C-alpha positions as CSV (number, residue, x, y, z in Angstrom):
1,M,57.7,-84.0,-3.6
2,I,54.9,-81.6,-4.6
3,S,55.8,-79.6,-7.7
4,G,52.5,-77.7,-8.2
5,I,49.0,-77.2,-6.9
6,G,46.0,-75.9,-8.8
7,L,42.4,-75.2,-7.9
8,D,39.4,-74.0,-9.9
9,I,35.7,-73.6,-9.5
10,T,33.1,-72.9,-12.1
11,E,29.3,-72.3,-12.1
12,L,27.2,-75.0,-13.6
13,D,24.7,-72.5,-15.0
14,R,27.4,-70.8,-17.0
15,I,28.6,-74.1,-18.5
16,A,25.0,-75.2,-19.2
17,E,24.3,-72.0,-21.1
18,L,27.4,-72.4,-23.2
19,D,26.8,-76.0,-23.9
20,N,23.1,-75.5,-24.8
21,K,24.0,-72.7,-27.2
22,S,26.1,-75.0,-29.4
23,D,28.7,-77.8,-29.3
24,K,31.6,-75.3,-29.9
25,F,32.5,-74.9,-26.2
26,R,32.3,-78.6,-25.6
27,N,34.5,-79.3,-28.6
28,R,37.1,-76.8,-27.4
29,I,37.2,-78.4,-23.9
30,L,36.8,-82.2,-24.3
31,T,39.1,-84.6,-26.0
32,T,37.6,-87.2,-28.3
33,E,37.7,-89.8,-25.5
34,E,36.1,-87.5,-23.0
35,Q,33.3,-86.7,-25.5
36,Q,32.6,-90.4,-25.7
37,Y,31.9,-90.4,-22.0
38,Y,29.9,-87.2,-22.2
39,Q,27.7,-88.7,-24.9
40,K,26.8,-91.7,-22.6
41,L,25.4,-89.3,-20.0
42,S,22.1,-87.5,-20.0
43,G,20.5,-84.3,-18.5
44,H,22.2,-82.5,-15.7
45,R,24.9,-85.1,-15.4
46,R,26.3,-83.9,-18.8
47,V,26.6,-80.4,-17.4
48,E,28.4,-81.7,-14.3
49,F,30.8,-83.7,-16.4
50,L,31.6,-80.8,-18.7
51,A,32.0,-78.3,-15.8
52,G,34.1,-80.7,-13.8
53,R,36.5,-81.4,-16.7
54,F,36.7,-77.6,-17.4
55,A,37.6,-76.9,-13.8
56,A,40.1,-79.8,-13.6
57,K,41.8,-78.7,-16.8
58,E,42.1,-75.1,-15.5
59,A,43.4,-76.5,-12.2
60,Y,46.0,-78.6,-14.0
61,A,47.2,-75.6,-16.1
62,K,47.6,-73.6,-12.9
63,A,49.5,-76.4,-11.1
64,L,51.7,-76.7,-14.2
65,G,52.4,-72.9,-13.9
66,T,51.5,-72.1,-17.5
67,G,47.8,-71.5,-17.5
68,I,45.8,-72.3,-20.6
69,G,47.7,-71.1,-23.7
70,P,50.1,-72.1,-26.4
71,T,52.0,-74.6,-24.3
72,C,49.0,-76.1,-22.6
73,S,45.6,-76.2,-24.3
74,F,42.4,-77.8,-23.1
75,L,42.7,-80.5,-25.7
76,D,46.3,-81.3,-24.5
77,I,44.8,-82.4,-21.2
78,A,42.6,-85.5,-20.8
79,I,40.9,-86.6,-17.6
80,L,39.7,-90.2,-18.0
81,P,38.6,-92.7,-15.4
82,N,41.1,-95.2,-14.1
83,E,40.3,-98.9,-13.4
84,K,38.3,-97.9,-10.3
85,G,36.5,-95.0,-12.0
86,A,38.4,-92.2,-10.4
87,P,39.6,-89.4,-12.6
88,F,43.2,-89.7,-13.9
89,L,45.2,-87.0,-15.7
90,Y,47.0,-87.2,-19.1
91,F,49.0,-84.4,-20.7
92,K,49.7,-84.7,-24.4
93,G,48.9,-88.4,-24.3
94,K,51.1,-89.3,-21.3
95,A,50.1,-90.1,-17.8
96,V,50.7,-87.3,-15.3
97,D,52.5,-87.9,-12.0
98,G,49.9,-86.3,-9.7
99,F,46.3,-86.3,-8.5
100,V,43.1,-84.7,-9.5
101,S,39.9,-84.4,-7.5
102,I,36.6,-83.2,-9.0
103,T,33.4,-82.4,-7.0
104,H,30.0,-80.9,-7.7
105,T,27.2,-79.2,-5.8
106,K,23.9,-78.1,-7.4
107,K,25.5,-74.8,-8.5
108,V,29.2,-75.3,-8.9
109,A,31.9,-77.8,-10.0
110,A,35.4,-77.6,-8.4
111,A,38.6,-79.4,-9.0
112,Q,42.0,-79.6,-7.4
113,V,45.2,-80.9,-9.0
114,I,48.4,-81.8,-7.1
115,L,51.5,-82.5,-9.2
116,Q,54.5,-84.5,-8.0
117,K,58.1,-84.5,-9.0
118,M,60.3,-87.5,-8.4
């Protein structure tokens, strides 16, 4: 049974501008494990990765019904590849019962999260 749905879209130029300014935004958004993946990327792929994770975390917080805040911070949420390379959600270190999809165009990244309840 679906317990929540979230959707978010963000402009790549906005994320690139923030990331080029300093690492402050990136450190606020990406967990240590996610930053390890980010560091392996180069050029525009880094911007896509960061924007995709930002959108997915916003979408998760919307699906959860809390938004980003004291009960759900960006660093509470991790999106790491599963054994097939697809993104998989974790919240406060525990696997989330749900789905995340991340996509990019030349200008935007978008993500959708669907949460399930047993």
